MARBALUM-501875 format. One record per residue (C-alpha): residue in one letter; residue number from 1; x, y, z negated. Coordinates in nm, 2 decimals. Example, Ala and Ser with C-alpha at 12.3 -4.5 7.8 and 13.67 -1.06 7.14 Angstrom:
   res     n     east    north       up
     a     1     1.23    -0.45    -0.78
     s     2     1.37    -0.11    -0.71
END
This chain:
   res     n     east    north       up
     m     1     4.11   -28.53     2.38
     s     2     4.14   -28.89     2.65
     r     3     4.29   -29.24     2.54
     y     4     4.58   -29.14     2.81
     r     5     4.64   -28.80     2.72
     r     6     4.66   -28.91     2.35
     w     7     4.90   -29.15     2.44
     n     8     5.10   -28.93     2.64
     e     9     5.10   -28.67     2.37
     l    10     5.21   -28.98     2.11
     l    11     5.51   -29.06     2.32
     e    12     5.63   -28.71     2.38
     l    13     5.61   -28.64     2.05
     l    14     5.82   -28.96     1.95
     a    15     6.07   -28.88     2.22
     a    16     6.08   -28.52     2.03
     e    17     6.16   -28.68     1.70
     g    18     6.27   -29.05     1.68
     q    19     6.03   -29.12     1.42
     v    20     5.64   -29.04     1.34
     q    21     5.44   -29.12     1.08
     v    22     5.04   -29.20     1.10
     d    23     4.93   -28.83     0.91
     r    24     5.17   -28.66     1.14
     a    25     5.10   -28.76     1.43
     a    26     4.69   -28.74     1.34
     k    27     4.76   -28.38     1.25
     a    28     4.95   -28.24     1.56
     l    29     4.66   -28.41     1.82
     g    30     4.36   -28.31     1.60
     v    31     4.25   -28.67     1.56
     s    32     4.15   -28.94     1.26
     a    33     4.47   -29.14     1.11
     a    34     4.25   -29.45     1.21
     t    35     4.33   -29.35     1.59
     v    36     4.66   -29.28     1.51
     r    37     4.68   -29.66     1.41
     r    38     4.47   -29.82     1.70
     d    39     4.71   -29.61     1.94
     f    40     5.05   -29.68     1.78
     d    41     4.93   -30.05     1.80
     e    42     4.86   -30.06     2.16
     l    43     5.15   -29.88     2.24
     a    44     5.37   -30.10     2.08
     r    45     5.18   -30.38     2.25
     q    46     5.30   -30.25     2.56
     q    47     5.68   -30.24     2.42
     m    48     5.68   -29.84     2.46
     l    49     5.70   -29.79     2.08
     t    50     5.81   -29.99     1.78
     r    51     5.56   -29.99     1.47
     i    52     5.68   -29.94     1.12
     r    53     5.51   -29.92     0.78
     g    54     5.33   -29.61     0.80
     g    55     5.41   -29.50     1.16
     a    56     5.62   -29.59     1.45
     v    57     5.98   -29.48     1.59
     a    58     6.08   -29.48     1.95
     q    59     6.21   -29.72     2.21
     g    60     6.48   -29.56     2.34
     v    61     6.65   -29.18     2.34
     t    62     6.46   -29.07     2.64
     y    63     6.12   -29.13     2.80
     d    64     6.03   -29.17     3.12
     l    65     5.64   -29.21     3.10
     p    66     5.46   -29.48     3.32
     l    67     5.22   -29.24     3.61
     r    68     4.93   -29.32     3.49
     y    69     5.03   -29.16     3.14
     k    70     5.15   -28.83     3.32
     t    71     4.82   -28.77     3.52
     e    72     4.61   -28.59     3.32
     k    73     4.89   -28.33     3.18
     h    74     4.86   -28.00     3.37
     p    75     4.63   -28.13     3.62
     s    76     4.54   -27.78     3.70
     e    77     4.85   -27.65     3.77
     k    78     4.96   -27.96     3.97
     q    79     4.69   -27.89     4.22
     r    80     4.73   -27.55     4.26
     i    81     5.12   -27.60     4.29
     a    82     5.03   -27.91     4.57
     a    83     4.77   -27.69     4.76
     v    84     5.05   -27.43     4.78
     a    85     5.31   -27.64     4.88
     a    86     5.08   -27.86     5.13
     g    87     5.04   -27.55     5.31
     l    88     5.37   -27.54     5.41
     v    89     5.37   -27.81     5.65
     r    90     5.28   -27.72     5.98
     p    91     5.11   -27.96     6.25
     g    92     5.45   -28.16     6.41
     q    93     5.61   -28.11     6.14
     t    94     5.76   -28.47     5.91
     a    95     5.79   -28.44     5.53
     g    96     5.93   -28.63     5.31
     l    97     5.78   -28.70     4.94
     n    98     5.92   -28.85     4.64
     g    99     5.71   -29.01     4.35
     g   100     5.56   -28.85     4.10
     t   101     5.23   -28.68     3.98
     t   102     5.26   -28.34     4.13
     t   103     5.36   -28.49     4.45
     t   104     5.05   -28.71     4.45
     e   105     4.87   -28.42     4.41
     v   106     5.08   -28.29     4.73
     a   107     4.98   -28.61     4.96
     r   108     4.63   -28.55     4.88
     a   109     4.62   -28.19     4.98
     l   110     4.77   -28.28     5.31
     a   111     4.50   -28.56     5.34
     v   112     4.23   -28.29     5.34
     r   113     4.37   -28.01     5.52
     p   114     4.10   -27.95     5.78
     d   115     4.32   -27.80     6.01
     l   116     4.50   -28.12     6.03
     a   117     4.22   -28.39     6.05
     a   118     4.12   -28.19     6.31
     g   119     4.42   -28.22     6.53
     t   120     4.44   -28.36     6.86
     p   121     4.58   -28.59     6.94
     p   122     4.64   -28.75     6.61
     p   123     4.89   -28.79     6.42
     a   124     4.94   -28.44     6.28
     v   125     5.21   -28.48     6.06
     t   126     5.43   -28.73     5.95
     v   127     5.50   -28.82     5.58
     v   128     5.82   -29.02     5.48
     t   129     5.77   -29.14     5.12
     n   130     5.92   -29.42     4.87
     a   131     5.66   -29.37     4.65
     l   132     5.40   -29.69     4.72
     n   133     5.10   -29.48     4.54
     i   134     5.15   -29.21     4.85
     a   135     5.16   -29.43     5.11
     t   136     4.88   -29.63     5.01
     e   137     4.69   -29.34     4.99
     l   138     4.78   -29.19     5.30
     a   139     4.75   -29.48     5.54
     v   140     4.38   -29.44     5.58
     r   141     4.46   -29.13     5.69
     q   142     4.41   -29.10     6.09
     h   143     4.58   -28.77     6.11
     i   144     4.89   -28.89     5.93
     k   145     5.16   -29.11     6.02
     i   146     5.32   -29.27     5.71
     v   147     5.69   -29.38     5.69
     a   148     5.69   -29.62     5.38
     t   149     6.07   -29.69     5.26
     g   150     6.18   -30.07     5.13
     g   151     6.31   -30.09     4.81
     v   152     6.29   -30.20     4.46
     a   153     5.97   -30.05     4.31
     r   154     5.97   -29.90     3.95
     p   155     5.63   -29.92     3.72
     q   156     5.68   -29.59     3.57
     s   157     5.67   -29.41     3.92
     y   158     5.57   -29.66     4.17
     e   159     5.91   -29.56     4.33
     l   160     6.10   -29.76     4.60
     t   161     6.49   -29.74     4.53
     g   162     6.81   -29.90     4.66
     p   163     6.99   -29.97     4.92
     l   164     6.68   -30.07     5.10
     a   165     6.55   -29.76     5.07
     t   166     6.84   -29.57     5.15
     g   167     6.83   -29.78     5.46
     v   168     6.55   -29.64     5.57
     l   169     6.62   -29.25     5.51
     e   170     6.95   -29.25     5.65
     q   171     6.79   -29.29     6.01
     v   172     6.51   -28.98     5.97
     a   173     6.52   -28.64     5.99
     l   174     6.30   -28.41     5.77
     d   175     6.20   -28.07     5.82
     l   176     6.07   -28.05     5.48
     a   177     6.07   -28.27     5.14
     f   178     5.89   -28.21     4.86
     l   179     6.04   -28.27     4.53
     g   180     5.89   -28.41     4.19
     v   181     6.16   -28.35     3.91
     d   182     6.16   -28.45     3.52
     g   183     6.34   -28.09     3.48
     i   184     6.50   -27.81     3.72
     d   185     6.74   -27.60     3.58
     a   186     6.98   -27.28     3.72
     v   187     7.27   -27.49     3.59
     a   188     7.17   -27.85     3.59
     g   189     6.95   -27.87     3.91
     a   190     6.69   -28.08     3.95
     t   191     6.70   -28.37     3.77
     a   192     6.53   -28.70     3.68
     h   193     6.55   -28.98     3.39
     n   194     6.64   -29.27     3.61
     e   195     6.98   -29.26     3.81
     g   196     6.87   -29.45     4.08
     e   197     6.55   -29.27     4.13
     a   198     6.80   -28.98     4.14
     a   199     7.02   -29.11     4.42
     t   200     6.71   -29.19     4.63
     n   201     6.57   -28.85     4.58
     r   202     6.92   -28.71     4.64
     l   203     6.93   -28.86     5.03
     l   204     6.54   -28.74     5.07
     a   205     6.70   -28.40     5.01
     r   206     6.98   -28.41     5.21
     q   207     6.79   -28.55     5.51
     a   208     6.54   -28.23     5.52
     d   209     6.57   -27.91     5.65
     t   210     6.37   -27.73     5.38
     v   211     6.37   -27.85     5.01
     v   212     6.07   -27.79     4.84
     v   213     6.05   -27.84     4.44
     v   214     5.68   -27.89     4.33
     a   215     5.68   -27.89     3.94
     d   216     5.48   -27.72     3.67
     s   217     5.63   -27.47     3.45
     s   218     5.69   -27.71     3.15
     k   219     5.93   -27.87     3.35
     v   220     6.17   -27.55     3.43
     g   221     6.43   -27.45     3.17
     r   222     6.46   -27.87     3.13
     r   223     6.71   -28.08     3.20
     a   224     6.72   -28.46     3.24
     f   225     6.98   -28.79     3.25
     a   226     7.12   -28.76     3.60
     r   227     7.09   -28.47     3.90
     i   228     6.94   -28.50     4.20
     c   229     7.07   -28.18     4.33
     t   230     7.15   -27.89     4.27
     a   231     7.00   -27.57     4.25
     s   232     7.19   -27.42     4.57
     e   233     7.05   -27.70     4.75
     i   234     6.70   -27.58     4.69
     d   235     6.55   -27.38     4.89
     l   236     6.18   -27.35     4.70
     l   237     6.02   -27.38     4.37
     v   238     5.66   -27.39     4.34
     t   239     5.52   -27.39     3.97
     d   240     5.25   -27.20     3.80
     g   241     5.23   -26.86     3.60
     g   242     5.33   -27.01     3.29
     i   243     5.72   -27.04     3.42
     a   244     5.96   -26.83     3.16
     a   245     6.10   -26.46     3.34
     t   246     6.42   -26.54     3.26
     d   247     6.39   -26.87     3.42
     a   248     6.26   -26.75     3.73
     a   249     6.52   -26.47     3.73
     r   250     6.81   -26.74     3.68
     l   251     6.69   -26.97     3.98
     r   252     6.67   -26.70     4.22
     e   253     7.00   -26.57     4.08
     a   254     7.10   -26.92     4.21
     g   255     6.93   -26.86     4.58
     v   256     6.60   -27.06     4.47
     e   257     6.31   -26.87     4.59
     v   258     6.05   -26.90     4.35
     v   259     5.64   -26.94     4.44
     i   260     5.38   -26.90     4.16
     a   261     5.06   -27.12     4.24
END
């Protein structure tokens, strides 16, 4: 298990239990107690937890893990989801992408689509994003026109939020909006941990003809603090085969088309 994956698992364990002893964490992760102690010490140095005698306690009730710690969670599922989602974009269309690991994979899938790269004249697709990392990755692709919003950057997700971001989004029209979320539920809709990101993503969705949520099955049936949009405002959910049949049925009843990648 890689270091970042261990850190991700430790932080999620803390988020669920509030306080974890070294021995408990070592057993849960299948690693040595010495490894857990080193990981706890490093995460405490980064102010992501508080060390106590024999273990650690969570810094807060809800965790919004930095993007670099999320990249190794469900990677194959996210790549399959991204491939299906990117295939929804037709040449000449404008797509909006918010920040997150799954939407980053959607951007990468768009970047390597041979039919788009072969388009004449370029650009074949316009991408509007409030995610710094997505804008940077796609800026070198001649077949993609990048429009980046302004705003204040959040280090957890590289997303730009606030009035400078909404000012740009209010001026554009999107064919599709691809939303990465922290939770999606038939009752709560699409949700995020941070209310600033949720507000910006809500506007991204409102500017689009079609709203597509891209989320692995671990996000389905969960809800986070701030609502992005209701289930009735979501046209499509692209997820993986791990989704529970009951969750899929509830979302379909709410009007969301569920596509399994």
